[in-house]
N, C-alpha and C positions, 0 to 999 in steps of 0.2 A: 361351686359348681365341681366336680370331680372330672377328671381329665376322659374323653371318650374314649374306647376302646373298639376295635370293629370286632364285631359279635357276626356267628354264623345267622342269626336270628335278622342283622340286617341286609343278607343277601338276597337278592331279584333272584337273581339266576341268568343273567344279563354278563358276562365278562365285563364289558367297557363301564358299564352303568355301576359297577359296586369296586370298582377299582377310581373311579371320580367319588365314590360317593365316600370311599376310606380315604379318599386326598382332601376332600370337604373334612371330614372331622378332623384331622394332622391338623389341619389350616384353622377349626373354633378354636383346637386345643391349643395351638400357635396363640389366638388370638389372646385363648384365657391367661395361660404364663403371663404377655405380655401384660396386661391387667393389674396382673396379684403382686405382681413383680414391680410393681411401680414405675414403669417402662414410661417415659415422655410422649405427650400425645400427640409426636409427629412420630415415633415409632408403631405405635398403636392406631395411629390414621392408615399406614402404609398397611398390616399388616388387616387390617379391615377391608381395605382396597384391594387388597389380594384376594379376602374370601368371595368380597361383591362380586370381582372381575368371574373367579373360577364355578360362582352359582350362578352367575348368567349365561358360561361359554356351558355347563355341565344341562343345565336347563335346556337351553338352542338344542343339543347335541342328541339328549333324550325327545324331544320335540322333532324332530327330526328323523331320527329312528323308529318312533309313534307313527310320524304320519308316513312313512314309508310301507309301513308293515299296515295301515288304515286301522289303528285301533280306534276302537268307538269310543272311546271316552277321552278321547284325545281334548276336543274342547277344555273338560270338567279339569283336566289333569292342566291343562295350559292356564285357568283361573286360578289352579292351587299353589301353581309357579308365580303370576301374579303377585300374589297375597304372601308366600316366602320373600322375596323380594323387595318389598314395599316393605316390609315390614325389617326387613335388614337395614335398610335403606333408610328411614326412618332412625332405627337403634343407632347407626354409624351417622347419622345430623345431630342427636343427641350429644350422643361421647364427644362429635368436634366441640362443640358448644359449652359445653363441659355442664351439659341436663340430663344426662345420664340417668341420674339416680344411681341406686345404689349396683354397684357390679356385676357384686354377684347373682340378684333379680336378673340384669337384663341379659346375662350370659347363660342363666340356666332357662330363659324365656329363649333365648338362641338355638340352645340345643336340642328342646322339647320341640321349635319347630322344624326342624331338622328331622329329628328323627322321628315324629308324626308323618310328615310329609313321605318320608321313606316308609314306615310300616304301615301308614292307611292309603297312601296312592300309587307308591313306585312297586309294590309284592303284585299288585292286579295287572298293572303290566308287565311284571317280568313272566306271570303263567299265559297271560295271553300272546307272548313273544316266543316262551319255550316251548310252546304246541304248533309254533311255527319253525320252530328247529332250531331259531338263535336263543344261544348259549351264552 
C-alpha cells in the first residue's frame, strides 16, 4: 500500500472534519510504516489502538454535528460508521493473534474502507452542511 496523501478530492468542505480525516490518514500511514518495517507486535498494537480510538472520536464528532444540523441521512451514516469500526476492530484482533494474513492486503482493505466512506458518505453531508453555512 502506498502512503495516503491528503488530496482536495477528499475534502468534504467542513474544516473540522477535513482536519480529522487528514489525521486519520496520517495514523493509517503510521500503521503501514510500523507493519512494513517489521515493528514488534506491541508497537503495531499501539498504533492500531490509536487508529481505533481516533476513528471512534471522529465518528462521534461527526454524528454529533449531523444530529445538531438534523442531517436526514444520519441513521444511514451511523450504520456506515458501525461497519467501518467493526471491520477495523476485526482486523486489529486478527493482527493481534497473528491471523491477519497478508499485511499488504489488510492495509489495502483499511485504506479503501476509509476512502470509500469519505468519498461515498461524507461528501454528501459536506454539501448539506455547506448549504447551512457550516464550513
